[in-house]
N, C-alpha and C positions, 0 to 999 in steps of 0.2 A: 504494500500500500504506500502511496506517496505520503500520506499523513494519517495518523490514527484519528485525528479530529482537526477540523479547520479552526484557525485562531478566531477568537471572538471579534466580531466586526467592531471597529472603533465608532464612537459616537459621532453622529453627523454634525458637522459645523462648517462654517464658511466665513473666515475672517473678513473684516471690512475691506482690507486692502485687496483681497482676492475678488470680492464683489466689484470693487472699482475697476480692476483689470478686466473682468468680464464685461463691464459696461463701457470699456474704452471704445471710442469712435475712431474708425479707420479714416484718416484724412490724407494720407500720403499719396494715394493713388487717385487721380481724378476719376470720378464716376464710380469709385468703389462702393460696395454696399456698406452701409452702417450696420453694426451688429444687430440692432433691432429690426433691420430690414432683411435679415437672413432667417426667415421663419423655419427653414429646415436645417439650421445649423451650418449652412454653406457660407461661412465667413471667408472673405478673400485672403486673409492673412492670419488664419487661426493659430499657426505655430508660433507667431510672435508673442502671444500672451499665454500660450500653453505649449511650451517647447517640449519636443520629444524626449529630451534628456531626463525630464522629471519622471516619466514613466520608466525609461530604460534603467535608471538607477535602482529600481525596485525589482527588476526581473533578472534572474540569473542568466548569464550568457549561455550556460550549458542546458538551459531549460528544454529546448526542443530535442537536443541529443539525448537527454534523460527520458523524455516522454516517448521518443521514437528512435530507439537505438537501431543501428544498421542490422539488417537481416539478410544473411546469405551473401554470396559473392557479387550479385547484381544489386547495387545500391539504388534504391528508388528515392526520388526527391520527396521531401515533406511537402504536402500540399496545404496551403493556407488561403483563407478568404478574409480580406480586410473590408469590413462593411462601413461605409461612410468615410472613405479615405481622404476626402477633401483634396488638397493639391499634392498629396503624396509624400509630404515631408516625414510623417510618422511611418508610413509604409517602408520607405527607403531606410529610415533609421532602424526599424525593427530587423530588416534584412541584414544590415551591417552588424547590428548588435549580436544577433544569434549566430551569424557566420564568423564573428570575431574579426571583422574587416576594419582596418584603420582608414581614415580619410585619405583619399588619393591612392589607396592600394588597389591594384588590379583585381577585378572580381569576375574574370571571364568564366570561372568554374562555378559561380554561384548557382546557376540554374540546375546543376547536377545535385545540389543539396537541398534547395528550397525553391519552390515556385509559388508565388503569391498572385492571386487574382484580387484586384483592388477595385472596388466599385463606389460610385458616388452618384447622387441624383443630379448634380450640377455639371453640365457638359463643359462649361468654361474651366472649372477647376480640374476636370479630368484631362482636358487638352493641355493645361499647364503642367500637370503631373507627367504626362507622356513626354513632353518636350524636355523636362528637367531630369528625367529618370536616368541615373548613371549606369544601370544594368538592365536594359529592356528584355534581355533573354530570361531574366528571373522574375520580373514584375510585369504583369499585364493589367492595364487600366481600362475600365469600361464605364460608360454611363448606364446606370441602372437604378430604377426605383425598386428597392428591395420589397416594398409593400404591394407592388403590382403583381398580383397572383397569376395573371394571365401571361405576362411576358418575362417573368424572372426565371422560369424553369429552363428555358432553352439555353441562354448564355452560361448558366451555372453547369448544366449537364454537359454542354459542349466542351467546357474546360476540363471537367473531370474525365470525360471519355477519352481525351488525349492520352491519359495515363492509365486507362483501364480501371478507373476507380468509380465508386458510387457515392462516396462522401469525402469531405475534406478531413485532413488530419486535425486541423485546428482552425477556428474562426476567431478573429479579433473584432470586438465590438467596443470601440473606445469613444466614450462620451456621445453615444447615439441614442440611447434608450429614451432620454427626455424628449427629443424631437419626434420620435415615433409616438410617444405617449401624448404629447400636446396636439399633434396633428391627426391622430387616429383614435384617441381615447383609450379607455381601459381595455376594451376588447382588442384594439389594435396592438397594444403592448403585449398582451397575452399571446396573440397570434404570431407576432414578430418573434418572440422568444421561443414559441413552439417551432416555428420554421427554422430558426438558427439551430436549435437542439437536434432537429432532424437531419441537418446538413453535415454534422461533424462528430468526431470522437472527443475532442476537447474544445472548450469555449472559454475565451478570456474576455471578461466584461468589465468595463469601467462605467458604472452608473453615475449619473449626475444626482446630487442631493436635492431635496425639495426646495431649498433656498434658491437654487438655480432656476427652478420653474418660475418662482415669483419674480426673479430678476428678469427673466426672458419676457414675461407678460408685461412687466413694468416698462421695459425698453420699447415694446410695441406701442404702449399708451403714450409714452413721451414723444414718439414720432407721429402721433395722430393716426396710427394704423389700427385696423380691426384686431381685436383680441383673438387669441387662439380659441377656436370654436368649442373645444372640449375642456378647457382649463377649469371652469367653474363646476363642471359636473364630474370631475375625476374623483373616484372613490378610493383608488389605489394612491396613497399619498403618505407623507410622514417620512420614516426612515426608508428611503428608496433602495439602499443597498440590501437591507433585510427583506424588503418586498420582492426584489429580483431573486434573491436566494430562495424565498418561499415558493415563488411561481415555478422556477426551474426545478427545484427538488421535489415539490409536491405534485406538480401538474405535468412536468415534461421529462420525467425519468432521468434526471441528471443528479449528480452528487457534487457538493462543494469539496474540492480537493485542498484548496489553499487560498487564504487571503494574503496577498503580498505586502499589505500595508497601504498607506495613503500617499498620494502625491502632495506637493506643496499647496495645491488648491483643494485639498481635502476630498479627494475622490478615491474610493477603494479600487484595487485591482483584484478581481475575483476569478479564480480558475475553477472550471467545472469539468466533469468527465461524464460522458454518456454511460449509463449503467450497463449497456450492452457492449461497451468497448472492451476489446481483448487486452488484458493487463500484461503487456510486454515491456513496461517501462521499468526504470530503476528508481530507488527512493530519492526524493529531492533532498538537498541539504537545506535544513531549516535555519 
């Protein structure tokens, strides 16, 4: 087992300075979206106020190698899905981190070890990610609304079929759950988590705390825009990390393997495993 029991989730909090960072208005790029005008979380410069390094410092570099040790002489790449990849900064950083690549180091063999399909609802951000990607053989960026049940199956299945797989080894869902929840309501969040759990063996989730919901709604009001349709009617609220754990473990046949702690903006990094996953991993260093 990776852990006998997951660590207790830290109490939800969001310091005033972090709220201020969340509400920072992007003014450097003419015509860029203000944060409140990005109702799907598609901020044009997200990594400037939530840098990838804050997540990476919590994740062991050997994590993927421990979860998916090589099997046999023919090494298969680890397949990952990054949902809500924005402009790809975190996707690239995750790849470098788990493959132990330094900045500027050649990464021509990255695709032999890890292949990431990275999707986002915003085609402008996806195009930016494609242009800036330092190793396109390992990372594939596509425009996809993960909540579009009619059109999401084909691109996901097409990617997996290239490798003769039916599910991803791991799915990354970093600060996406709130936007799904605000735009699709309680049932939408439940269905989103159900879909992700059906797609993978492991799931790494970074839920936004409830204070972020209120801040997002407040930003819309300050800009004179229409509030999120579902905000006032949400019944899943409060400690959102614990709510995500409850839904995934009680409703979607996953188990919480580990809480890696909190980022500097107080969001938990939670690793889940599908209960049907074959246990071929090694114990994680705690």
